[in-house]
C-alpha positions as CSV (number, residue, x, y, z in Angstrom):
1,M,7.8,-11.4,11.0
2,K,8.8,-7.8,10.9
3,R,6.1,-6.1,8.7
4,L,2.4,-6.7,8.1
5,L,0.5,-5.7,5.0
6,L,-3.3,-5.6,5.2
7,F,-5.1,-5.5,1.9
8,D,-8.7,-4.5,1.0
9,I,-10.3,-6.6,-1.7
10,D,-12.8,-4.9,-4.0
11,G,-11.3,-2.1,-6.0
12,T,-7.8,-2.9,-4.7
13,L,-7.2,-6.5,-5.7
14,I,-10.2,-7.4,-7.9
15,W,-13.1,-5.7,-9.7
16,G,-16.5,-6.8,-11.0
17,G,-18.1,-10.2,-10.6
18,P,-21.5,-11.0,-9.4
19,A,-21.3,-9.8,-5.8
20,K,-23.6,-6.8,-6.0
21,D,-26.2,-8.7,-7.9
22,A,-26.0,-11.6,-5.5
23,F,-26.3,-9.1,-2.6
24,H,-29.3,-7.4,-4.2
25,R,-31.1,-10.7,-4.7
26,A,-30.4,-11.8,-1.2
27,M,-31.7,-8.5,0.2
28,I,-35.0,-8.8,-1.8
29,E,-35.6,-12.3,-0.6
30,T,-34.7,-11.5,3.0
31,F,-36.3,-8.1,3.5
32,G,-38.7,-7.8,0.6
33,T,-36.8,-4.8,-0.6
34,A,-33.2,-3.7,-1.3
35,G,-34.0,-0.1,-0.6
36,D,-32.3,2.5,-2.8
37,I,-29.5,0.2,-3.8
38,E,-28.8,1.8,-7.1
39,N,-27.9,5.1,-5.4
40,F,-26.2,3.7,-2.3
41,S,-22.4,3.7,-2.3
42,F,-20.8,0.4,-1.2
43,A,-17.3,1.9,-1.3
44,G,-15.3,1.2,1.8
45,R,-18.3,-0.1,3.8
46,T,-18.7,-3.4,5.5
47,D,-21.4,-5.8,4.2
48,P,-23.4,-5.5,7.4
49,E,-23.1,-1.7,7.2
50,I,-24.4,-1.7,3.7
51,A,-27.4,-3.8,4.6
52,R,-28.2,-1.6,7.6
53,G,-27.8,1.6,5.6
54,L,-30.2,0.3,2.9
55,M,-32.8,-0.8,5.3
56,R,-32.6,2.2,7.5
57,G,-33.4,4.2,4.4
58,T,-36.8,2.3,4.3
59,G,-37.5,3.1,7.9
60,M,-36.8,-0.4,9.3
61,P,-35.6,-0.4,12.9
62,D,-32.1,-1.6,13.7
63,A,-33.3,-4.6,15.8
64,E,-35.3,-5.9,12.9
65,I,-32.5,-5.4,10.5
66,E,-30.0,-7.2,12.7
67,A,-32.4,-10.1,13.2
68,H,-32.2,-10.8,9.5
69,F,-28.4,-10.6,9.0
70,E,-27.9,-14.4,9.3
71,P,-30.4,-15.4,6.6
72,L,-29.3,-12.5,4.5
73,F,-25.7,-13.5,4.4
74,E,-26.5,-17.2,4.0
75,R,-28.4,-16.3,0.8
76,Y,-25.7,-14.0,-0.4
77,V,-23.0,-16.6,-0.1
78,R,-25.1,-19.2,-1.8
79,Y,-25.8,-16.9,-4.8
80,L,-22.1,-15.9,-4.9
81,E,-21.1,-19.6,-5.1
82,I,-23.5,-20.2,-7.9
83,E,-22.7,-17.1,-10.0
84,L,-18.9,-16.7,-9.6
85,P,-18.1,-19.5,-12.1
86,Q,-20.3,-17.8,-14.8
87,R,-19.3,-14.2,-13.9
88,P,-15.7,-14.3,-12.6
89,V,-14.0,-11.3,-11.0
90,D,-11.3,-9.4,-12.8
91,V,-7.9,-9.3,-11.1
92,L,-6.7,-5.7,-11.3
93,P,-3.5,-4.8,-13.2
94,G,-0.2,-5.7,-11.5
95,V,-1.8,-7.5,-8.6
96,P,-0.5,-11.1,-9.2
97,A,3.0,-9.9,-9.8
98,L,2.9,-7.7,-6.7
99,L,1.6,-10.4,-4.4
100,E,4.2,-12.9,-5.8
101,A,7.0,-10.3,-5.1
102,L,5.8,-9.6,-1.6
103,S,5.4,-13.3,-0.8
104,A,9.1,-13.7,-1.7
105,E,10.2,-11.0,0.7
106,E,11.6,-12.2,4.0
107,G,9.8,-11.1,7.2
108,I,6.6,-9.9,5.4
109,G,3.2,-11.1,6.6
110,M,0.1,-10.5,4.4
111,G,-3.4,-10.3,5.5
112,L,-6.8,-8.9,4.5
113,L,-8.7,-6.0,6.0
114,T,-12.0,-5.9,4.2
115,G,-15.6,-5.1,4.6
116,N,-16.5,-8.4,3.0
117,I,-17.8,-11.1,5.3
118,L,-15.3,-13.9,5.7
119,R,-17.0,-16.4,3.4
120,G,-17.6,-13.8,0.7
121,A,-13.9,-12.7,0.8
122,R,-12.7,-16.3,0.5
123,L,-15.0,-17.1,-2.4
124,K,-14.0,-14.0,-4.3
125,L,-10.3,-14.3,-3.8
126,G,-10.4,-18.1,-4.3
127,S,-12.1,-17.7,-7.7
128,A,-9.3,-15.2,-8.6
129,G,-6.5,-17.5,-7.5
130,L,-5.3,-15.0,-4.9
131,L,-6.4,-16.4,-1.6
132,D,-3.3,-18.4,-0.8
133,H,-1.2,-15.2,-0.5
134,F,-3.0,-14.2,2.7
135,Q,-2.4,-15.8,6.1
136,L,-5.0,-14.0,8.1
137,G,-7.6,-11.3,7.9
138,S,-10.3,-9.2,9.6
139,Y,-13.7,-9.0,7.9
140,G,-17.1,-7.3,7.9
141,S,-18.3,-10.4,9.7
142,D,-16.0,-9.6,12.6
143,H,-17.3,-6.1,13.1
144,E,-19.7,-3.8,11.3
145,K,-17.5,-0.7,11.8
146,R,-14.5,-0.7,9.6
147,D,-12.4,1.3,12.0
148,E,-12.6,-1.7,14.4
149,L,-11.0,-4.1,11.9
150,P,-7.3,-3.1,12.1
151,A,-7.2,-4.0,15.8
152,I,-8.8,-7.4,15.1
153,A,-6.2,-8.0,12.4
154,L,-3.3,-7.0,14.7
155,N,-4.6,-9.3,17.4
156,R,-4.8,-12.2,15.0
157,A,-1.3,-11.5,13.7
158,R,0.0,-11.4,17.3
159,E,-1.7,-14.8,17.9
160,M,-0.3,-16.3,14.7
161,W,3.3,-15.0,14.9
162,G,3.8,-13.9,18.4
163,V,4.7,-10.4,17.3
164,D,3.4,-7.0,18.5
165,F,3.9,-5.1,15.3
166,D,5.1,-1.5,15.5
167,P,2.4,0.6,13.9
168,Q,4.9,2.0,11.5
169,H,5.6,-1.5,10.3
170,V,2.0,-2.1,9.4
171,V,0.5,-0.8,6.1
172,V,-3.3,-0.8,5.3
173,V,-3.7,-0.9,1.5
174,G,-7.0,0.1,-0.1
175,D,-8.8,2.1,-2.7
176,T,-11.2,4.3,-0.7
177,P,-11.0,7.1,1.8
178,R,-12.6,4.8,4.4
179,D,-9.6,2.4,3.9
180,V,-7.2,5.2,4.7
181,A,-9.3,6.4,7.6
182,C,-9.4,3.0,9.3
183,G,-5.7,2.6,9.0
184,K,-5.0,6.0,10.4
185,S,-7.5,5.4,13.3
186,E,-5.1,2.7,14.6
187,G,-1.9,4.8,13.8
188,L,-0.9,2.5,10.9
189,R,0.7,3.5,7.7
190,T,-1.5,3.6,4.6
191,L,-1.2,3.2,0.9
192,A,-4.1,4.1,-1.4
193,V,-4.5,2.9,-4.9
194,A,-6.7,4.6,-7.5
195,T,-8.1,1.5,-9.1
196,G,-11.6,1.8,-7.5
197,H,-14.0,4.7,-7.6
198,F,-11.6,7.4,-6.3
199,G,-8.9,9.1,-8.3
200,V,-5.3,9.9,-7.3
201,E,-6.1,13.5,-6.2
202,A,-9.1,12.5,-4.1
203,L,-7.0,9.8,-2.4
204,R,-4.2,12.3,-1.7
205,E,-6.7,14.5,0.1
206,T,-7.2,11.7,2.6
207,G,-3.7,12.1,4.0
208,A,-2.6,8.6,2.9
209,D,1.1,8.0,3.4
210,H,1.4,6.9,-0.3
211,V,-0.9,7.0,-3.3
212,V,-0.4,5.1,-6.5
213,G,-2.4,4.9,-9.7
214,D,-2.2,1.2,-9.9
215,F,0.1,-1.7,-9.0
216,T,1.7,-2.2,-12.4
217,D,5.1,-1.0,-11.3
218,T,5.9,-3.9,-9.0
219,R,9.3,-2.8,-7.9
220,A,8.2,0.7,-6.9
221,T,5.1,-0.6,-5.1
222,V,7.1,-3.1,-3.1
223,S,9.6,-0.4,-2.1
224,L,6.7,1.7,-0.7
225,L,5.2,-1.2,1.2
226,V,8.4,-2.5,2.8
227,A,10.3,0.8,3.3
């Protein structure tokens, strides 16, 4: 392997589905409240970070919040499993063709770098038929702070392929400023895509190496990722 591409999920590869409602329901059943969930931005945050932020807003102490993480995410995954068949996610434009093209490139490894917990990520991408493209990942269940996830992904890539990737040969791909920031925190290249809640200009202001509107131009996107 010569290059490693690390993809975010929501807003980058897929959109919609039942995840937010499943999370909301799990929060209510676990904590008795979901806090100010309607006005809280999920964008670029890990699942544990979202739960902590919502509960901190109610005045709940961190130790109590953390003590409820396990039952919270058990409920969340269960509701996600139940609801995904009735409310499937939408695969964003150009994504299947891009992943197929990248999979055909020699020396390219593909992984996930996402705030989703592992089981949630697998359920979402499995329902969309995209999971098999990714050999490894780092997840919100690995660490609550997104900036810690690139190092975890690189370590797993090293264990899998025996390669210490040059940072300039690793690209973090995402749709939020937090995706860009976490890649830059590890000295990695970044590609931002404006298919989430942030437009092209807002993403350019992050200092991302490349910004695209979407992935519909497969050839151009591949060229940016493997250059």
